[in-house]
N, C-alpha and C positions, 0 to 999 in steps of 0.2 A: 806363207806360216803353216810347218804342219802341220799336225794332232789337234788343229782350232778346226771348230764344226761352225760351220757357215747357216746360212739360213733354208735353204735346201734340204740341208742333212737334220737339222733342228724339225724342219715341219713333220721330214718321213719321220723321227720318229714318233715323234706327237703325235703322229697316223697310227704304229706302231704300234703304243701305247695306247690311247683312247684313239680310240676308230671314229673314223663322222659319220654324224646320225643320218645322215642322206645315203647312206649305204644302203644299196639292193640286197644285200648276200645274203638269205639266209638262216644263216648262223648268228647275224643283229639283230635278226626279233627278238623282240623278251618275249617268253614264251607265258603260256596259261599253267600259274600255279608259281612261278619259279620263281627264285628273289632272290638278290642279289648280296652273294657270302664277299667275307674278306677275312683278315688275315685274326680279330674278333672274335671272327665262329672257331677256327678252329680246335679242337677238343668237343670237351660231355661239361653244359651249365650242367651243375646241379638242381632237384624239384627245388629245395626252400632255396635258393637264391636268387632262383625267378618269381616266383612267388612275392618272396620281402622284396626281392627290387632291393636285395645288398650285390655285393661285390665279395667276390672270394682272392683272395693272395693280400701282398703288401698295403697294393689300397684302400683294402677291406677298411667301414671304418672299425675304428678302437672297441673294448666292450666298455658298454659302460658303469660306471660305482668303481672302475678301478684307477691303480694309480701311476697308468701303466702308460708312458710317454713315444715308443718303443713299438709295432710290431713284430710277432716272432720273427717271424721269417727275414726283417731288417738286423734287427737283433743277435741274428747265426757270423761270429763273428771266425769262429772257427774256419771256412773259406777265406775269405777276406785278409788274415794272416799268414796264409799259406803263399795264397799268390803272392801277395809284397815283403818276403821274407826272404830277407838279400845272402843267408848260410848254402851252406853247399844241403845237394843230398847223398849221406852216405850208400855206396855200396852196400845190399842187399839180397840175401839168398835163399830162400824158403822152401826149408823140404818135410812131406810128410811124413808119420814116423806113427806104425802101431807098436800093440803092447801082443807079442808071438809069445807063444809055451812049445818044446818040442810036439807035444800033438798034434794044433798050428799045424808047424812047419814039415816034421813028418809023418804022418795020420791024419793026414788033412781031414780033422774029425769036428772042426767046429765052423764057421758058418763066414771066415775072414777070407780072403782073396787078395790077394796080390797089388790089388788099384784100392784110389784113396778112397772113393768109401765104405776103405775100412777102418781106419787108420781115424785113433783116438787125439791124437797131441801133434801138432803144427811149429817148428823150432822153425826162426829169423833169426838170423846171425848176422848182425849189423858191421858192416868191417868201420869205422873211426880209425890211421891212425893221426897220430900227432896226439889226442884223445886223451886224459885221462879218466879214472871212473870216477871219481867228486867231482868230479862238473856236468856227469850226466845227468840231465833224469828224461825219465820215466814214464807216462801211463797209460792203460792200458786199460780197452773201454769194452765192450759188446761185442761193438764190432769195428775196433779201428783199432794201435796206438800209435803215438807221439814220442818220438825219441827225439829230445830236445840236445848236449850240450853251447860251448861259447863259435861251433865253428860249423859246427849240422846239426843242421833239422831232417827230422823224417815223418813225413804223418800217413798211413800206408794201412787202410782196409783190410780185414780180413776176410779171406775165399769163405768164411763161414764166420758163424757168431762162438768167441768165445766166450769162456766161462775166468772172468778176472778175474779171482777168488783161489783159484786153483791153480794159475797159471804162475812161474818165476819163473827171474832170468839172473844169470850168470853171465863176470864181468873172464875173457881172456885175453889176458898178459899182454902173453908171448905175442899174441895177432894183431892186438888190437883192436879186441871183436868183441861185441855185447852178442852174447846171445838169448834170447823170449823164445821159453816153452807153453805154449795156451794149450791148452782142456777146447778140445772143441766140444763145440754141443749141435746136434746136431737131429731135429727127432723123429728120423730113419734109424737112429739109434735100438736100437731093438733090433731094429731086421738087418743094421751093416752087422754086426759086431751078433 
């Protein structure tokens, strides 16, 4: 039988994973002050959780005095619905745009450069062939857009935060594409522009 492990193979694997206690190797001897670490020790424990003995994350106890039955990390259904959505992800193009004047182009008097750091707008063209504009739902958030139709679903994180109240969308019937124009919000806007 090929592929089956015999007793000697299993014993060798066990010795590899858990060395025998009677080993004479200096590497196997416990060191003074050393403690055994495992996968649960990866990351940094916050001081408040260590002192109070409470855990953080999905296994943390719920806050008292609330009617919550789900921990906030368990209630995030956005990533679950994205993973199991059978709809096709449409093809899309992402382009940065900037408003330039003659002074920027010919005289180079402003602080704008041709790089994306000087762009104020982000244009996303979502191609959805065989779809009509009345069946499309668009949701723009500060860090993502969500485009849905009976055939397509696109949840796309934006490379920079955007302002949903200033953003706009336009349906191009000839190309069966939705163009979403998003106003970028950046910390260094005064420096970049």
